[in-house]
MARBA-123542 format. One record per residue (C-alpha): residue number from 1; x, y, z. Coordinates in nm, 2 decimals, always signed. Each point is the difference from the previous one (the first is absolute). Example, Ala and Ser with C-alpha at 12.3 -4.5 7.8 and 13.67 -1.06 7.14 Angstrom:
2
+------+--------+--------+--------+
| resi |     xx |     yy |     zz |
+------+--------+--------+--------+
|    1 |  +1.23 |  -0.45 |  +0.78 |
|    2 |  +0.14 |  +0.34 |  -0.07 |
+------+--------+--------+--------+
This chain:
187
+------+--------+--------+--------+
| resi |     xx |     yy |     zz |
+------+--------+--------+--------+
|    1 | -16.21 | +28.73 |  -2.00 |
|    2 |  +0.06 |  +0.34 |  -0.16 |
|    3 |  -0.28 |  +0.15 |  +0.21 |
|    4 |  +0.09 |  -0.17 |  +0.32 |
|    5 |  +0.36 |  +0.10 |  -0.02 |
|    6 |  -0.06 |  +0.38 |  -0.05 |
|    7 |  -0.07 |  +0.08 |  +0.37 |
|    8 |  +0.27 |  -0.24 |  +0.11 |
|    9 |  +0.26 |  +0.15 |  -0.22 |
|   10 |  -0.09 |  +0.35 |  +0.14 |
|   11 |  +0.05 |  -0.14 |  +0.35 |
|   12 |  +0.34 |  -0.15 |  -0.10 |
|   13 |  +0.11 |  +0.33 |  -0.16 |
|   14 |  -0.11 |  +0.18 |  +0.31 |
|   15 |  +0.21 |  -0.24 |  +0.21 |
|   16 |  +0.30 |  +0.09 |  -0.22 |
|   17 |  -0.06 |  +0.37 |  +0.04 |
|   18 |  -0.05 |  -0.02 |  +0.38 |
|   19 |  +0.30 |  -0.22 |  +0.06 |
|   20 |  +0.27 |  +0.19 |  +0.19 |
|   21 |  +0.25 |  -0.28 |  -0.06 |
|   22 |  +0.08 |  +0.10 |  -0.36 |
|   23 |  -0.17 |  -0.30 |  -0.16 |
|   24 |  -0.13 |  +0.00 |  -0.35 |
|   25 |  -0.22 |  -0.21 |  -0.23 |
|   26 |  +0.17 |  -0.19 |  -0.28 |
|   27 |  -0.17 |  -0.14 |  -0.31 |
|   28 |  -0.34 |  +0.15 |  +0.07 |
|   29 |  -0.08 |  -0.04 |  -0.37 |
|   30 |  +0.00 |  -0.38 |  +0.07 |
|   31 |  -0.24 |  +0.01 |  +0.30 |
|   32 |  -0.25 |  -0.21 |  -0.20 |
|   33 |  +0.10 |  -0.34 |  -0.12 |
|   34 |  -0.04 |  -0.02 |  -0.38 |
|   35 |  -0.34 |  -0.12 |  -0.12 |
|   36 |  +0.16 |  -0.31 |  -0.17 |
|   37 |  +0.19 |  -0.11 |  +0.31 |
|   38 |  -0.31 |  +0.06 |  +0.21 |
|   39 |  -0.20 |  -0.23 |  -0.23 |
|   40 |  +0.27 |  -0.26 |  +0.02 |
|   41 |  -0.01 |  +0.00 |  +0.38 |
|   42 |  -0.38 |  -0.02 |  +0.00 |
|   43 |  +0.01 |  -0.29 |  -0.25 |
|   44 |  +0.26 |  -0.18 |  +0.22 |
|   45 |  -0.22 |  +0.05 |  +0.31 |
|   46 |  -0.32 |  -0.12 |  -0.18 |
|   47 |  +0.18 |  -0.32 |  -0.08 |
|   48 |  +0.08 |  -0.06 |  +0.37 |
|   49 |  -0.33 |  +0.14 |  +0.13 |
|   50 |  -0.27 |  -0.04 |  -0.27 |
|   51 |  -0.29 |  +0.13 |  +0.22 |
|   52 |  +0.15 |  +0.35 |  +0.05 |
|   53 |  -0.11 |  +0.29 |  -0.21 |
|   54 |  +0.25 |  +0.21 |  -0.19 |
|   55 |  -0.10 |  +0.30 |  +0.21 |
|   56 |  +0.07 |  -0.18 |  +0.33 |
|   57 |  +0.33 |  -0.13 |  -0.14 |
|   58 |  +0.12 |  +0.35 |  -0.10 |
|   59 |  -0.10 |  +0.14 |  +0.34 |
|   60 |  +0.22 |  -0.26 |  +0.17 |
|   61 |  +0.30 |  +0.02 |  -0.23 |
|   62 |  +0.26 |  +0.18 |  +0.22 |
|   63 |  +0.19 |  +0.18 |  -0.28 |
|   64 |  -0.25 |  +0.12 |  -0.26 |
|   65 |  +0.04 |  +0.34 |  +0.17 |
|   66 |  +0.35 |  +0.05 |  +0.13 |
|   67 |  +0.23 |  +0.28 |  +0.12 |
|   68 |  +0.37 |  +0.04 |  +0.08 |
|   69 |  +0.15 |  +0.23 |  +0.25 |
|   70 |  +0.37 |  +0.07 |  +0.00 |
|   71 |  +0.20 |  +0.13 |  +0.30 |
|   72 |  +0.36 |  +0.08 |  +0.05 |
|   73 |  +0.16 |  -0.27 |  +0.22 |
|   74 |  +0.02 |  +0.22 |  +0.31 |
|   75 |  -0.37 |  +0.09 |  -0.02 |
|   76 |  -0.13 |  -0.34 |  -0.12 |
|   77 |  -0.14 |  -0.14 |  +0.33 |
|   78 |  -0.16 |  +0.33 |  +0.11 |
|   79 |  -0.15 |  +0.04 |  -0.35 |
|   80 |  -0.15 |  -0.35 |  +0.01 |
|   81 |  -0.17 |  +0.07 |  +0.33 |
|   82 |  -0.12 |  +0.34 |  -0.11 |
|   83 |  -0.16 |  -0.13 |  -0.32 |
|   84 |  -0.15 |  -0.30 |  +0.19 |
|   85 |  -0.16 |  +0.24 |  +0.26 |
|   86 |  -0.13 |  +0.22 |  -0.28 |
|   87 |  -0.17 |  -0.29 |  -0.17 |
|   88 |  -0.15 |  -0.13 |  +0.32 |
|   89 |  -0.14 |  +0.35 |  +0.08 |
|   90 |  -0.17 |  -0.01 |  -0.34 |
|   91 |  -0.18 |  -0.32 |  +0.10 |
|   92 |  +0.22 |  -0.26 |  -0.18 |
|   93 |  +0.10 |  -0.32 |  +0.17 |
|   94 |  +0.34 |  -0.16 |  -0.04 |
|   95 |  -0.06 |  -0.37 |  -0.06 |
|   96 |  +0.36 |  -0.11 |  -0.09 |
|   97 |  +0.35 |  +0.14 |  +0.02 |
|   98 |  +0.32 |  -0.18 |  -0.10 |
|   99 |  +0.33 |  +0.15 |  +0.09 |
|  100 |  +0.25 |  -0.13 |  -0.26 |
|  101 |  +0.29 |  +0.20 |  +0.13 |
|  102 |  +0.09 |  -0.27 |  +0.26 |
|  103 |  +0.05 |  -0.34 |  -0.15 |
|  104 |  -0.11 |  +0.03 |  -0.36 |
|  105 |  +0.30 |  -0.03 |  -0.23 |
|  106 |  -0.16 |  +0.08 |  -0.34 |
|  107 |  -0.23 |  +0.29 |  +0.08 |
|  108 |  +0.03 |  +0.30 |  +0.23 |
|  109 |  -0.29 |  +0.21 |  +0.13 |
|  110 |  -0.32 |  -0.03 |  +0.19 |
|  111 |  -0.33 |  -0.11 |  -0.17 |
|  112 |  -0.32 |  +0.07 |  +0.18 |
|  113 |  -0.36 |  -0.08 |  -0.09 |
|  114 |  -0.30 |  +0.20 |  +0.11 |
|  115 |  -0.38 |  -0.01 |  +0.00 |
|  116 |  -0.20 |  +0.31 |  -0.08 |
|  117 |  -0.31 |  +0.05 |  +0.22 |
|  118 |  -0.20 |  -0.11 |  -0.31 |
|  119 |  +0.19 |  -0.33 |  -0.02 |
|  120 |  +0.23 |  +0.07 |  -0.29 |
|  121 |  +0.36 |  -0.11 |  +0.05 |
|  122 |  +0.31 |  +0.20 |  -0.10 |
|  123 |  +0.37 |  -0.03 |  +0.04 |
|  124 |  +0.26 |  +0.25 |  +0.13 |
|  125 |  +0.37 |  -0.07 |  -0.04 |
|  126 |  +0.27 |  +0.17 |  +0.20 |
|  127 |  +0.35 |  +0.05 |  -0.16 |
|  128 |  +0.31 |  +0.20 |  +0.00 |
|  129 |  +0.12 |  +0.16 |  -0.32 |
|  130 |  +0.25 |  -0.29 |  -0.03 |
|  131 |  -0.25 |  -0.28 |  +0.06 |
|  132 |  -0.25 |  +0.16 |  -0.23 |
|  133 |  +0.26 |  +0.03 |  -0.28 |
|  134 |  +0.10 |  -0.36 |  +0.05 |
|  135 |  -0.36 |  -0.12 |  -0.01 |
|  136 |  -0.12 |  +0.21 |  -0.29 |
|  137 |  +0.31 |  +0.04 |  -0.22 |
|  138 |  +0.25 |  -0.28 |  +0.07 |
|  139 |  -0.19 |  -0.31 |  +0.11 |
|  140 |  -0.35 |  +0.04 |  -0.15 |
|  141 |  +0.09 |  -0.20 |  -0.30 |
|  142 |  +0.12 |  -0.28 |  +0.22 |
|  143 |  -0.32 |  +0.01 |  +0.20 |
|  144 |  -0.20 |  -0.03 |  -0.32 |
|  145 |  +0.20 |  -0.30 |  -0.12 |
|  146 |  -0.03 |  -0.17 |  +0.34 |
|  147 |  -0.38 |  +0.05 |  -0.02 |
|  148 |  -0.02 |  -0.15 |  -0.34 |
|  149 |  -0.10 |  -0.37 |  +0.04 |
|  150 |  +0.22 |  -0.13 |  -0.29 |
|  151 |  +0.33 |  +0.14 |  +0.13 |
|  152 |  +0.24 |  -0.29 |  +0.04 |
|  153 |  +0.15 |  -0.09 |  +0.34 |
|  154 |  +0.36 |  +0.10 |  -0.11 |
|  155 |  -0.12 |  +0.34 |  -0.10 |
|  156 |  -0.19 |  +0.04 |  +0.32 |
|  157 |  +0.31 |  -0.07 |  +0.20 |
|  158 |  +0.19 |  +0.26 |  -0.20 |
|  159 |  -0.27 |  +0.26 |  +0.04 |
|  160 |  -0.02 |  -0.06 |  +0.38 |
|  161 |  +0.37 |  +0.03 |  +0.03 |
|  162 |  -0.01 |  +0.33 |  -0.20 |
|  163 |  -0.27 |  +0.13 |  +0.23 |
|  164 |  +0.20 |  -0.10 |  +0.31 |
|  165 |  +0.31 |  +0.17 |  -0.13 |
|  166 |  -0.19 |  +0.33 |  -0.07 |
|  167 |  -0.17 |  -0.01 |  +0.34 |
|  168 |  +0.33 |  -0.06 |  +0.18 |
|  169 |  +0.11 |  +0.35 |  -0.10 |
|  170 |  -0.31 |  +0.18 |  +0.14 |
|  171 |  +0.05 |  +0.17 |  +0.33 |
|  172 |  -0.26 |  -0.09 |  +0.27 |
|  173 |  -0.16 |  +0.31 |  +0.14 |
|  174 |  +0.05 |  +0.10 |  +0.36 |
|  175 |  -0.26 |  -0.16 |  +0.22 |
|  176 |  -0.17 |  -0.19 |  -0.29 |
|  177 |  +0.07 |  -0.34 |  +0.16 |
|  178 |  -0.22 |  +0.10 |  +0.30 |
|  179 |  -0.31 |  +0.05 |  -0.21 |
|  180 |  -0.21 |  -0.31 |  +0.07 |
|  181 |  -0.18 |  -0.23 |  -0.25 |
|  182 |  -0.37 |  +0.01 |  +0.03 |
|  183 |  -0.18 |  -0.33 |  -0.05 |
|  184 |  -0.33 |  +0.01 |  -0.20 |
|  185 |  -0.31 |  -0.11 |  +0.18 |
|  186 |  -0.14 |  -0.09 |  -0.34 |
|  187 |  +0.17 |  -0.18 |  -0.29 |
+------+--------+--------+--------+
């Protein structure tokens, strides 16, 4: 993964530098999922699909390599389209996009998944400074507790309520609701 991501990271940084919309990368130091979490995800997948190799599983995991772009609310939609076009010009294919600005009550942003020409998947998230701060600094602990299988139902209700409260204060960027979802042709 470290070798595969080098050229991609260069392209992502290039997209940031070429962007005329004032966007920037956040959390670039986290662009590779931790080795331990990657191993957990591979093990979970092997249980469900015992015939797959670890290499194929890692190639198909959408967020082992991930990036986050931030845009001010007034430039958000234009920034999204600019980055999307840049990635497509580099030969990457969008396979999934979920706009969670519209109806989602406990997360705000757009999450996209891409295939590199070589077949490796990666994720690009699009946030505003507010939505990124909420995701990274305010609700990340809740997200982790919700992911944990032993979290009790009462705590889950409280955590979801907390996330909804935080997200209710995040301003929806101009024209963000018009960015369509993109259904994946592959699971």
